C-alpha positions as a Markdown table, in Angstrom:
| # | Residue | x | y | z |
|---|---|---|---|---|
| 1 | Met | 0.1 | 0.0 | -0.2 |
| 2 | Pro | 1.3 | 3.6 | -0.4 |
| 3 | Gly | 3.0 | 5.1 | 2.1 |
| 4 | Pro | 1.9 | 8.4 | 3.7 |
| 5 | Ile | 3.1 | 11.6 | 2.2 |
| 6 | Ser | 3.7 | 14.6 | 4.9 |
| 7 | Gln | 5.3 | 17.8 | 4.5 |
| 8 | Val | 8.6 | 18.1 | 6.4 |
| 9 | Gln | 10.2 | 21.1 | 7.9 |
| 10 | Thr | 12.5 | 22.0 | 10.8 |
| 11 | Ala | 12.6 | 24.6 | 13.4 |
| 12 | Asp | 15.3 | 26.6 | 11.6 |
| 13 | Gly | 13.9 | 25.9 | 8.0 |
| 14 | Gln | 17.4 | 25.4 | 6.5 |
| 15 | Tyr | 17.1 | 21.7 | 5.8 |
| 16 | Trp | 14.0 | 19.3 | 4.2 |
| 17 | Asn | 15.0 | 16.1 | 6.1 |
| 18 | Pro | 18.1 | 17.2 | 8.3 |
| 19 | Asp | 18.4 | 13.9 | 10.0 |
| 20 | Ile | 19.7 | 12.5 | 6.4 |
| 21 | Glu | 21.1 | 15.7 | 5.3 |
| 22 | Thr | 23.6 | 16.4 | 7.9 |
| 23 | Ala | 24.1 | 12.8 | 8.8 |
| 24 | Ser | 27.5 | 11.6 | 9.9 |
| 25 | Pro | 29.9 | 10.0 | 6.6 |
| 26 | Asp | 29.9 | 6.6 | 8.8 |
| 27 | Arg | 26.0 | 6.7 | 9.1 |
| 28 | Leu | 25.4 | 7.7 | 5.4 |
| 29 | Arg | 27.8 | 4.6 | 4.4 |
| 30 | Ala | 25.6 | 2.3 | 6.6 |
| 31 | Ile | 22.6 | 3.7 | 5.0 |
| 32 | Gln | 24.1 | 3.1 | 1.4 |
| 33 | Glu | 25.3 | -0.5 | 2.0 |
| 34 | Glu | 22.0 | -1.4 | 3.5 |
| 35 | Lys | 20.0 | -0.2 | 0.6 |
| 36 | Leu | 22.8 | -1.6 | -2.1 |
| 37 | Arg | 22.2 | -4.9 | -0.4 |
| 38 | His | 18.7 | -4.9 | -0.8 |
| 39 | Met | 18.7 | -3.4 | -4.2 |
| 40 | Val | 21.4 | -6.1 | -5.5 |
| 41 | Arg | 19.2 | -9.0 | -4.1 |
| 42 | His | 15.7 | -7.3 | -5.8 |
| 43 | Cys | 17.3 | -6.8 | -9.0 |
| 44 | Tyr | 18.8 | -10.5 | -8.9 |
| 45 | Asp | 15.5 | -11.9 | -7.9 |
| 46 | Asn | 13.1 | -9.8 | -10.3 |
| 47 | Ser | 14.6 | -8.7 | -13.3 |
| 48 | Arg | 15.9 | -10.9 | -15.8 |
| 49 | Phe | 17.9 | -8.4 | -17.2 |
| 50 | Tyr | 20.1 | -8.1 | -14.1 |
| 51 | Arg | 20.1 | -11.9 | -13.5 |
| 52 | Arg | 21.3 | -12.3 | -16.7 |
| 53 | Lys | 24.3 | -9.8 | -16.0 |
| 54 | Phe | 25.0 | -11.4 | -12.6 |
| 55 | Asp | 25.1 | -14.9 | -14.2 |
| 56 | Asp | 27.5 | -13.7 | -17.0 |
| 57 | Ala | 29.8 | -12.1 | -14.1 |
| 58 | Gly | 29.6 | -15.3 | -12.3 |
| 59 | Leu | 28.2 | -13.2 | -9.2 |
| 60 | Lys | 25.5 | -13.8 | -6.7 |
| 61 | Pro | 23.7 | -11.3 | -4.9 |
| 62 | Glu | 25.8 | -12.1 | -1.5 |
| 63 | Asp | 29.0 | -11.1 | -3.2 |
| 64 | Ile | 27.8 | -7.6 | -3.2 |
| 65 | Gln | 28.2 | -6.6 | 0.7 |
| 66 | Thr | 29.9 | -3.3 | 0.8 |
| 67 | Ile | 30.6 | -0.6 | -1.4 |
| 68 | Glu | 34.0 | -1.8 | -2.3 |
| 69 | Asp | 32.3 | -4.7 | -3.6 |
| 70 | Leu | 30.5 | -2.8 | -6.5 |
| 71 | Pro | 33.1 | -2.6 | -9.1 |
| 72 | Arg | 32.7 | -6.5 | -9.2 |
| 73 | Leu | 29.6 | -5.8 | -10.9 |
| 74 | Pro | 29.6 | -4.9 | -14.7 |
| 75 | Val | 28.2 | -1.3 | -15.6 |
| 76 | Thr | 25.0 | -0.6 | -17.5 |
| 77 | Thr | 24.4 | 1.6 | -20.4 |
| 78 | Lys | 21.5 | 3.2 | -22.0 |
| 79 | Glu | 22.4 | 1.2 | -25.1 |
| 80 | Glu | 21.5 | -2.1 | -23.1 |
| 81 | Leu | 18.1 | -0.3 | -21.8 |
| 82 | Arg | 17.3 | 0.5 | -25.5 |
| 83 | Glu | 18.1 | -3.1 | -26.7 |
| 84 | Ser | 16.3 | -4.5 | -23.8 |
| 85 | Gln | 13.0 | -2.6 | -24.7 |
| 86 | Ala | 13.7 | -3.2 | -28.4 |
| 87 | Arg | 13.9 | -7.1 | -27.9 |
| 88 | Glu | 10.9 | -7.1 | -25.6 |
| 89 | Pro | 8.4 | -4.4 | -26.5 |
| 90 | Met | 7.3 | -2.3 | -24.3 |
| 91 | Trp | 9.2 | -2.4 | -21.1 |
| 92 | Gly | 12.1 | -4.9 | -21.7 |
| 93 | Asp | 13.3 | -7.5 | -19.4 |
| 94 | Ile | 14.4 | -4.8 | -16.9 |
| 95 | Leu | 11.2 | -4.4 | -15.4 |
| 96 | Ala | 11.4 | -5.9 | -11.9 |
| 97 | Val | 7.8 | -5.5 | -10.6 |
| 98 | Pro | 4.6 | -6.5 | -12.4 |
| 99 | Val | 3.4 | -3.7 | -14.8 |
| 100 | Glu | 0.2 | -3.6 | -12.9 |
| 101 | Gln | 2.0 | -1.9 | -9.9 |
| 102 | Cys | 3.3 | 0.9 | -11.9 |
| 103 | Val | 1.7 | 4.4 | -12.0 |
| 104 | Thr | 3.7 | 6.6 | -14.1 |
| 105 | Val | 6.0 | 6.2 | -17.6 |
| 106 | His | 8.1 | 8.7 | -18.8 |
| 107 | Phe | 10.5 | 8.9 | -21.6 |
| 108 | Thr | 14.0 | 9.8 | -21.9 |
| 109 | Ser | 14.9 | 13.0 | -24.0 |
| 110 | Ala | 16.4 | 10.6 | -26.8 |
| 111 | Thr | 18.9 | 13.5 | -27.7 |
| 112 | Thr | 21.5 | 10.6 | -28.7 |
| 113 | Gly | 18.8 | 7.9 | -30.0 |
| 114 | Leu | 15.6 | 6.1 | -29.4 |
| 115 | Pro | 13.9 | 7.1 | -26.1 |
| 116 | Val | 13.9 | 4.7 | -23.0 |
| 117 | Ala | 10.5 | 4.1 | -21.4 |
| 118 | Met | 11.0 | 4.3 | -17.5 |
| 119 | Leu | 8.2 | 2.9 | -15.3 |
| 120 | Asp | 7.7 | 3.8 | -11.5 |
| 121 | Thr | 5.6 | 2.2 | -8.5 |
| 122 | Trp | 4.0 | 4.7 | -6.5 |
| 123 | Asp | 6.6 | 4.3 | -3.9 |
| 124 | Asp | 9.3 | 5.2 | -6.6 |
| 125 | Trp | 7.8 | 8.2 | -7.8 |
| 126 | His | 6.3 | 9.9 | -4.5 |
| 127 | Asn | 8.7 | 8.7 | -1.7 |
| 128 | Gly | 11.9 | 8.6 | -4.2 |
| 129 | Phe | 12.0 | 10.8 | -7.5 |
| 130 | Val | 9.4 | 13.6 | -6.2 |
| 131 | Glu | 10.9 | 13.6 | -2.5 |
| 132 | Ser | 14.2 | 14.0 | -3.6 |
| 133 | Tyr | 13.3 | 17.0 | -6.1 |
| 134 | Ala | 11.8 | 18.6 | -3.1 |
| 135 | Arg | 14.6 | 18.4 | -0.9 |
| 136 | Gly | 17.0 | 19.5 | -3.6 |
| 137 | Ile | 14.9 | 22.7 | -4.6 |
| 138 | Tyr | 14.3 | 23.6 | -0.8 |
| 139 | Ala | 17.9 | 23.7 | -0.5 |
| 140 | Met | 18.0 | 26.4 | -2.9 |
| 141 | Gly | 15.5 | 28.4 | -0.6 |
| 142 | Val | 12.2 | 27.8 | -1.9 |
| 143 | Arg | 9.6 | 28.0 | 0.6 |
| 144 | Pro | 5.6 | 27.3 | 1.1 |
| 145 | Asn | 5.0 | 30.9 | 0.5 |
| 146 | Asp | 6.5 | 30.9 | -2.9 |
| 147 | Met | 4.5 | 31.2 | -6.0 |
| 148 | Ile | 6.0 | 29.2 | -9.0 |
| 149 | Leu | 6.1 | 29.3 | -12.8 |
| 150 | Pro | 7.3 | 25.9 | -14.2 |
| 151 | Ala | 7.9 | 27.4 | -17.8 |
| 152 | Phe | 7.6 | 23.8 | -19.5 |
| 153 | Ala | 5.7 | 22.2 | -22.2 |
| 154 | Tyr | 4.3 | 19.3 | -19.6 |
| 155 | Gly | 4.7 | 16.1 | -21.9 |
| 156 | Pro | 6.7 | 12.5 | -21.3 |
| 157 | Tyr | 9.6 | 13.7 | -19.8 |
| 158 | Ile | 10.0 | 13.5 | -16.1 |
| 159 | Gly | 11.6 | 16.3 | -14.7 |
| 160 | Phe | 8.5 | 18.8 | -15.0 |
| 161 | Trp | 6.3 | 16.8 | -13.5 |
| 162 | Ser | 8.6 | 15.4 | -10.4 |
| 163 | Ala | 9.3 | 19.2 | -10.1 |
| 164 | His | 5.5 | 20.4 | -10.0 |
| 165 | Ile | 4.5 | 17.7 | -7.5 |
| 166 | Ala | 7.7 | 18.8 | -5.5 |
| 167 | Met | 6.6 | 22.2 | -5.5 |
| 168 | Glu | 3.1 | 21.3 | -3.9 |
| 169 | Arg | 4.7 | 19.0 | -1.6 |
| 170 | Ile | 6.9 | 22.0 | 0.1 |
| 171 | Gly | 3.6 | 24.1 | 0.0 |
| 172 | Cys | 4.0 | 26.3 | -2.7 |
| 173 | Leu | 1.4 | 27.8 | -5.2 |
| 174 | Val | 2.2 | 26.2 | -8.4 |
| 175 | Met | 1.1 | 28.1 | -11.8 |
| 176 | Pro | 1.6 | 25.6 | -14.7 |
| 177 | Gly | 3.1 | 27.0 | -17.6 |
| 178 | Gly | 2.6 | 24.2 | -20.0 |
| 179 | Gly | 0.5 | 25.0 | -23.0 |
| 180 | Ala | 1.2 | 28.8 | -22.4 |
| 181 | Ser | 3.0 | 30.8 | -25.2 |
| 182 | Thr | 6.0 | 32.6 | -24.2 |
| 183 | Glu | 4.1 | 35.9 | -24.5 |
| 184 | Gln | 1.8 | 34.4 | -22.2 |
| 185 | Arg | 4.2 | 33.2 | -19.8 |
| 186 | Ile | 5.8 | 36.9 | -19.8 |
| 187 | Asn | 2.5 | 38.5 | -19.0 |
| 188 | Tyr | 1.9 | 35.9 | -15.9 |
| 189 | Ile | 5.1 | 37.0 | -14.6 |
| 190 | Arg | 4.3 | 41.0 | -14.9 |
| 191 | Thr | 0.7 | 40.2 | -13.7 |
| 192 | Tyr | 1.0 | 37.5 | -10.6 |
| 193 | Pro | 3.3 | 37.6 | -7.3 |
| 194 | Ile | 5.6 | 34.6 | -9.1 |
| 195 | Thr | 8.6 | 34.7 | -6.9 |
| 196 | Val | 10.4 | 31.4 | -8.7 |
| 197 | Leu | 10.9 | 30.4 | -12.3 |
| 198 | Cys | 11.5 | 27.0 | -13.1 |
| 199 | Cys | 12.7 | 26.0 | -17.0 |
| 200 | Thr | 16.0 | 25.1 | -18.9 |
| 201 | Pro | 18.5 | 27.6 | -18.9 |
| 202 | Ser | 18.1 | 28.0 | -22.6 |
| 203 | Tyr | 14.4 | 29.0 | -22.3 |
| 204 | Ala | 15.2 | 31.5 | -19.4 |
| 205 | Leu | 17.5 | 33.6 | -21.8 |
| 206 | Phe | 15.0 | 33.2 | -24.7 |
| 207 | Leu | 11.9 | 34.5 | -22.3 |
| 208 | Ala | 14.3 | 37.6 | -21.5 |
| 209 | Glu | 14.9 | 38.0 | -25.4 |
| 210 | Gln | 11.3 | 38.1 | -26.1 |
| 211 | Ala | 10.5 | 40.2 | -22.9 |
| 212 | Glu | 12.9 | 43.0 | -24.4 |
| 213 | Lys | 11.3 | 42.8 | -27.6 |
| 214 | Met | 8.1 | 43.2 | -26.0 |
| 215 | Gly | 9.3 | 46.4 | -24.2 |
| 216 | Val | 9.3 | 44.5 | -20.7 |
| 217 | Asn | 11.9 | 44.8 | -18.5 |
| 218 | Leu | 11.7 | 41.8 | -16.3 |
| 219 | Arg | 14.1 | 42.8 | -13.7 |
| 220 | Glu | 12.0 | 46.1 | -12.7 |
| 221 | Glu | 8.6 | 44.6 | -13.6 |
| 222 | Ala | 8.8 | 40.9 | -12.3 |
| 223 | Asn | 9.1 | 39.8 | -8.6 |
| 224 | Ile | 11.4 | 36.9 | -9.4 |
| 225 | Arg | 13.9 | 36.1 | -6.6 |
| 226 | Leu | 15.1 | 32.9 | -7.6 |
| 227 | Thr | 15.3 | 30.6 | -10.7 |
| 228 | Phe | 16.2 | 27.0 | -10.9 |
| 229 | His | 16.9 | 24.9 | -14.2 |
| 230 | Thr | 17.2 | 21.5 | -15.2 |
| 231 | Gly | 17.2 | 19.6 | -18.5 |
| 232 | Glu | 20.6 | 21.0 | -19.7 |
| 233 | Pro | 24.0 | 21.8 | -18.3 |
| 234 | Gly | 23.9 | 25.6 | -18.6 |
| 235 | Gly | 22.6 | 26.1 | -15.2 |
| 236 | Ala | 25.8 | 25.1 | -14.0 |
| 237 | Ile | 28.2 | 27.4 | -16.4 |
| 238 | Pro | 29.1 | 30.4 | -14.8 |
| 239 | Ser | 28.5 | 32.9 | -17.6 |
| 240 | Val | 25.1 | 31.7 | -18.1 |
| 241 | Lys | 24.0 | 31.8 | -14.6 |
| 242 | Thr | 25.2 | 35.6 | -14.5 |
| 243 | Lys | 23.3 | 36.4 | -17.7 |
| 244 | Ile | 20.2 | 34.9 | -16.2 |
| 245 | Gln | 20.8 | 36.6 | -12.7 |
| 246 | Glu | 21.6 | 39.7 | -14.5 |
| 247 | Val | 18.2 | 39.8 | -16.5 |
| 248 | Phe | 15.9 | 38.6 | -13.7 |
| 249 | Gly | 17.6 | 40.3 | -10.7 |
| 250 | Cys | 17.6 | 37.1 | -8.8 |
| 251 | Lys | 19.8 | 34.1 | -7.7 |
| 252 | Thr | 20.0 | 31.1 | -10.3 |
| 253 | Tyr | 20.5 | 27.4 | -9.6 |
| 254 | Asp | 21.3 | 24.2 | -10.9 |
| 255 | Leu | 19.6 | 21.0 | -10.7 |
| 256 | Pro | 21.0 | 17.7 | -12.6 |
| 257 | Gly | 19.1 | 15.0 | -12.9 |
| 258 | Leu | 18.6 | 11.7 | -15.2 |
| 259 | Thr | 15.2 | 10.2 | -16.2 |
| 260 | Glu | 16.7 | 6.7 | -15.8 |
| 261 | Ile | 17.9 | 7.6 | -12.0 |
| 262 | Ala | 16.6 | 10.4 | -10.3 |
| 263 | Ala | 16.8 | 14.2 | -9.7 |
| 264 | Trp | 20.4 | 13.2 | -8.3 |
| 265 | Gly | 21.9 | 16.5 | -7.3 |
| 266 | Phe | 21.0 | 20.1 | -6.6 |
| 267 | Glu | 23.0 | 23.5 | -5.7 |
| 268 | Cys | 22.6 | 24.8 | -2.3 |
| 269 | Glu | 21.8 | 28.4 | -1.1 |
| 270 | Pro | 25.3 | 29.5 | 0.0 |
| 271 | Gln | 26.3 | 28.4 | -3.9 |
| 272 | Pro | 29.9 | 27.1 | -3.1 |
| 273 | Gly | 30.5 | 26.4 | -6.7 |
| 274 | Gly | 29.3 | 22.9 | -7.6 |
| 275 | Asp | 26.1 | 20.2 | -6.8 |
| 276 | His | 25.4 | 18.3 | -4.0 |
| 277 | Ile | 24.3 | 14.6 | -4.6 |
| 278 | His | 21.4 | 12.6 | -2.9 |
| 279 | Asp | 23.8 | 10.1 | -1.0 |
| 280 | Asp | 20.7 | 8.1 | 0.4 |
| 281 | Tyr | 18.8 | 8.0 | -3.2 |
| 282 | Val | 22.0 | 7.0 | -5.4 |
| 283 | Leu | 25.3 | 5.5 | -4.7 |
| 284 | Ser | 27.9 | 7.2 | -7.0 |
| 285 | Glu | 31.2 | 6.7 | -8.2 |
| 286 | Val | 33.6 | 8.9 | -10.5 |
| 287 | Leu | 35.8 | 6.9 | -12.9 |
| 288 | Asp | 39.0 | 8.4 | -14.4 |
| 289 | Leu | 38.4 | 9.0 | -18.1 |
| 290 | Glu | 41.6 | 7.1 | -19.3 |
| 291 | Thr | 42.0 | 4.2 | -17.0 |
| 292 | Gly | 38.4 | 3.5 | -15.5 |
| 293 | Lys | 39.6 | 3.6 | -11.8 |
| 294 | Pro | 38.3 | 5.7 | -9.0 |
| 295 | Ala | 39.0 | 9.5 | -9.9 |
| 296 | Glu | 40.9 | 11.6 | -7.1 |
| 297 | Pro | 39.1 | 14.7 | -5.6 |
| 298 | Gly | 39.7 | 17.4 | -8.4 |
| 299 | Gln | 40.1 | 15.1 | -11.1 |
| 300 | Pro | 37.7 | 14.9 | -14.0 |
| 301 | Gly | 35.8 | 11.6 | -14.3 |
| 302 | Glu | 32.8 | 9.9 | -15.2 |
| 303 | Leu | 29.8 | 9.8 | -12.9 |
| 304 | Ile | 28.5 | 6.1 | -12.5 |
| 305 | Leu | 25.4 | 5.8 | -10.4 |
| 306 | Thr | 23.3 | 3.3 | -8.8 |
| 307 | Ser | 19.7 | 3.7 | -7.6 |
| 308 | Leu | 19.1 | 2.7 | -4.0 |
| 309 | Tyr | 15.2 | 3.6 | -4.0 |
| 310 | Arg | 13.8 | 2.7 | -7.8 |
| 311 | His | 12.2 | -0.9 | -7.6 |
| 312 | Ala | 10.5 | -1.1 | -11.1 |
| 313 | Met | 13.3 | -0.2 | -13.0 |
| 314 | Pro | 16.3 | -0.5 | -10.8 |
| 315 | Leu | 19.9 | 0.3 | -12.4 |
| 316 | Leu | 23.2 | -0.7 | -10.9 |
| 317 | Arg | 26.4 | 0.8 | -11.8 |
| 318 | Tyr | 24.4 | 3.2 | -14.6 |
| 319 | Arg | 26.9 | 5.0 | -17.1 |
| 320 | Thr | 25.6 | 8.8 | -16.8 |
| 321 | Lys | 28.4 | 9.7 | -19.3 |
| 322 | Asp | 28.6 | 13.2 | -17.3 |
| 323 | Val | 31.7 | 14.4 | -16.3 |
| 324 | Val | 32.3 | 15.5 | -12.9 |
| 325 | Lys | 34.9 | 16.3 | -10.5 |
| 326 | Ile | 34.6 | 15.4 | -6.8 |
| 327 | Ala | 35.0 | 18.4 | -4.4 |
| 328 | Ser | 37.4 | 17.9 | -1.4 |
| 329 | Thr | 36.1 | 20.6 | 1.0 |
| 330 | Pro | 33.1 | 20.7 | 3.2 |
| 331 | Cys | 30.2 | 22.8 | 2.1 |
| 332 | Pro | 29.2 | 25.8 | 4.0 |
| 333 | Cys | 25.8 | 24.7 | 4.1 |
| 334 | Gly | 26.6 | 22.1 | 6.5 |
| 335 | Arg | 25.3 | 19.1 | 4.5 |
| 336 | Thr | 27.5 | 16.0 | 4.7 |
| 337 | Phe | 26.5 | 14.6 | 1.1 |
| 338 | Arg | 29.2 | 14.3 | -1.6 |
| 339 | Arg | 29.6 | 17.5 | -4.0 |
| 340 | Phe | 30.9 | 17.9 | -7.2 |
| 341 | Asp | 33.0 | 21.2 | -8.0 |
| 342 | Gly | 31.1 | 23.2 | -10.8 |
| 343 | Gly | 28.4 | 20.6 | -11.2 |
| 344 | Val | 28.1 | 18.6 | -14.4 |
| 345 | Ile | 31.4 | 19.9 | -16.5 |
| 346 | Gly | 30.6 | 18.2 | -20.0 |
| 347 | Arg | 29.3 | 15.3 | -21.4 |
| 348 | Leu | 30.9 | 12.2 | -23.0 |
| 349 | Asp | 28.3 | 12.2 | -25.8 |
| 350 | Asp | 28.9 | 15.8 | -26.4 |
| 351 | Met | 32.8 | 15.6 | -26.2 |
| 352 | Lys | 34.5 | 16.2 | -29.7 |
| 353 | Lys | 38.0 | 15.7 | -30.8 |
| 354 | Ile | 38.9 | 18.5 | -33.3 |
| 355 | Arg | 42.6 | 17.9 | -34.9 |
| 356 | Gly | 43.5 | 16.0 | -31.6 |
| 357 | Val | 42.3 | 18.5 | -29.1 |
| 358 | Val | 39.2 | 17.4 | -26.9 |
| 359 | Val | 36.4 | 20.1 | -27.0 |
| 360 | Tyr | 33.4 | 19.9 | -24.7 |
| 361 | Pro | 30.5 | 22.0 | -25.8 |
| 362 | Ser | 30.1 | 23.5 | -22.5 |
| 363 | Lys | 33.3 | 25.3 | -22.6 |
| 364 | Ile | 32.4 | 26.9 | -25.8 |
| 365 | Glu | 28.7 | 28.1 | -24.3 |
| 366 | Glu | 30.7 | 29.4 | -21.6 |
| 367 | Cys | 32.6 | 31.3 | -23.3 |
| 368 | Val | 29.9 | 32.8 | -26.0 |
| 369 | Arg | 27.5 | 33.7 | -23.0 |
| 370 | Thr | 30.0 | 36.1 | -21.7 |
| 371 | Phe | 29.1 | 38.3 | -24.4 |
| 372 | Asn | 26.0 | 40.0 | -24.1 |
| 373 | Glu | 25.7 | 41.1 | -27.7 |
| 374 | Val | 24.8 | 37.2 | -28.5 |
| 375 | Ala | 21.0 | 36.6 | -28.5 |
| 376 | Glu | 21.7 | 33.2 | -29.9 |
| 377 | Tyr | 24.2 | 30.7 | -31.3 |
| 378 | Gln | 24.8 | 27.6 | -33.2 |
| 379 | Val | 28.2 | 25.4 | -33.4 |
| 380 | Leu | 28.9 | 23.1 | -36.3 |
| 381 | Phe | 31.7 | 20.7 | -36.5 |
| 382 | His | 32.3 | 20.0 | -40.0 |
| 383 | Arg | 35.3 | 18.8 | -42.4 |
| 384 | Lys | 37.0 | 21.7 | -44.8 |
| 385 | Glu | 39.8 | 20.2 | -47.3 |
| 386 | Gly | 40.1 | 17.3 | -45.1 |
| 387 | Leu | 40.9 | 19.2 | -41.7 |
| 388 | Asp | 38.5 | 19.4 | -39.1 |
| 389 | Glu | 36.8 | 22.8 | -38.2 |
| 390 | Ile | 34.6 | 24.7 | -35.7 |
| 391 | Thr | 32.4 | 27.2 | -37.0 |
| 392 | Val | 30.4 | 29.4 | -34.3 |
| 393 | Arg | 27.4 | 30.8 | -35.9 |
| 394 | Leu | 26.2 | 34.1 | -33.9 |
| 395 | Glu | 22.6 | 35.8 | -34.1 |
| 396 | Pro | 23.6 | 39.0 | -32.5 |
| 397 | Val | 21.0 | 41.2 | -30.5 |
| 398 | Pro | 19.7 | 44.4 | -32.2 |
| 399 | Gly | 22.3 | 47.3 | -32.6 |
| 400 | Ala | 25.3 | 44.9 | -31.4 |
| 401 | Asp | 28.4 | 46.3 | -33.0 |
| 402 | Pro | 30.0 | 43.4 | -35.3 |
| 403 | Glu | 33.5 | 44.2 | -34.0 |
| 404 | Phe | 32.6 | 42.1 | -30.9 |
| 405 | Ala | 32.6 | 39.0 | -32.9 |
| 406 | Arg | 36.5 | 39.3 | -33.3 |
| 407 | Lys | 36.9 | 39.7 | -29.5 |
| 408 | Leu | 34.6 | 36.5 | -29.3 |
| 409 | Gln | 36.8 | 34.4 | -31.8 |
| 410 | Glu | 40.2 | 35.5 | -29.9 |
| 411 | Gln | 38.4 | 34.3 | -26.6 |
| 412 | Leu | 37.5 | 31.2 | -28.1 |
| 413 | Arg | 40.7 | 30.3 | -29.3 |
| 414 | Leu | 42.0 | 30.8 | -26.0 |
| 415 | Ala | 39.3 | 29.0 | -23.8 |
| 416 | Val | 39.0 | 25.9 | -26.3 |
| 417 | Gly | 42.6 | 25.6 | -27.5 |
| 418 | Ile | 42.4 | 25.7 | -31.2 |
| 419 | Arg | 40.8 | 28.6 | -33.8 |
| 420 | Cys | 37.0 | 28.8 | -34.1 |
| 421 | Gly | 35.6 | 30.2 | -36.9 |
| 422 | Val | 32.8 | 32.9 | -36.0 |
| 423 | Glu | 29.8 | 33.5 | -38.6 |
| 424 | Leu | 27.1 | 36.7 | -37.9 |
| 425 | Leu | 23.7 | 35.5 | -39.2 |
| 426 | Pro | 20.5 | 37.7 | -39.4 |
| 427 | Pro | 18.1 | 38.4 | -36.7 |
| 428 | Asp | 15.7 | 35.3 | -35.9 |
| 429 | Ser | 17.7 | 32.9 | -38.0 |
| 430 | Leu | 18.1 | 30.5 | -35.4 |
| 431 | Pro | 15.9 | 28.2 | -33.3 |
| 432 | Arg | 14.8 | 28.9 | -29.9 |
| 433 | Trp | 14.2 | 25.8 | -27.2 |
| 434 | Asp | 11.9 | 25.5 | -24.0 |
| 435 | His | 13.3 | 22.0 | -23.6 |
| 436 | Lys | 16.8 | 20.8 | -24.3 |
| 437 | Ala | 18.5 | 22.9 | -26.8 |
| 438 | Arg | 20.4 | 21.4 | -29.7 |
| 439 | Arg | 22.9 | 24.0 | -30.6 |
| 440 | Phe | 25.6 | 21.5 | -31.6 |
| 441 | Lys | 25.7 | 19.9 | -34.8 |
| 442 | Asp | 28.4 | 17.6 | -36.2 |
| 443 | Glu | 28.2 | 17.4 | -39.9 |
| 444 | Arg | 31.3 | 15.2 | -40.3 |
| 445 | Thr | 30.3 | 11.7 | -41.4 |
| 446 | Glu | 33.7 | 9.9 | -39.7 |
| 447 | Val | 34.7 | 11.4 | -36.3 |
| 448 | Pro | 37.3 | 10.1 | -34.0 |
| 449 | Phe | 34.6 | 9.9 | -31.3 |
């Protein structure tokens, strides 16, 4: 039977769940290992997908007792999930409960392939995904007296629904923005006492651009005190955060997550530069990009996550393809959860190799967004006369001095490490996005990776 849902707050209001958020490292480890043993047994007994992986590796559930045992398990990839669901439509052989026990279905965004369908039980959804989301945005400073506009086109994607329910759980007044036009959303912000905006970072910048065209000064006419962003890495890019904060006159926060795992992280109110991870909901590993061994603090590595709460479609050692760096210093907010410096600093899916130089699109975006003259941009990876090239297409704001393009080109060369071409385009010639932006196009037919 579904368990009770209750609104949890503390006397000082700093933590959503202080007993967990400030737990000692030893207690957090004990919680993780107890949940890990339970989840491993559940996967082996109820998921044919994982029974096969265990058998192929010559492992039994009792072989995985501690965090140190975890690397004995093989990793799980999104490609395996797609293959499972293609082999056994609709849900694949990973499903570990009867489908009749599931209450929601959501899809991955299919940025790099066919979408994966993810099912959740009532407990998975309400006491797992939604609860972790509520904890994350509460840590940013969202409170019951806030009125929130989630500016998303509500659809099959998980983040918007979990955000909405999490806001209600905190006690906020929520005005759903799904189905509204950009102009309507701007008018909502001007007309109603909306204090928090939730959307992708790309869409926040587009809202600002369209408001300016309407003659609306959001900094003066709106009451937004806080924005938080998910669906893209831009919420963790300093220049993007700065631009959003300047336009709205507010603080801006990052909330990373995966449909397959959870809203796994959050930026706390002090903003020391990075994201916490929900250590009691997910077990995290950071593996060196070259050796695959555990990365040291401050060293970039791929984030591997094991779900500790999701029973319908549990995932063990899931390759996120997100690149992170473990922080080595405690956070001033007092939370003892693991923290990643700079949040998600790149994705292996997005990483490009241009003439021997590894390029992360997030580095290009960080550079481009430092220029207020840029309304929108697009990056092409292409080949010219046998050589790999990068061309950054820029759509300037009205009245921008074209001379800025030369300065940007030089800054890109220093930041990225190779020369990037810069091309100026007419106004309104590039697409805008209210979900995951797709600004990077690789036109090469054969690429190193």
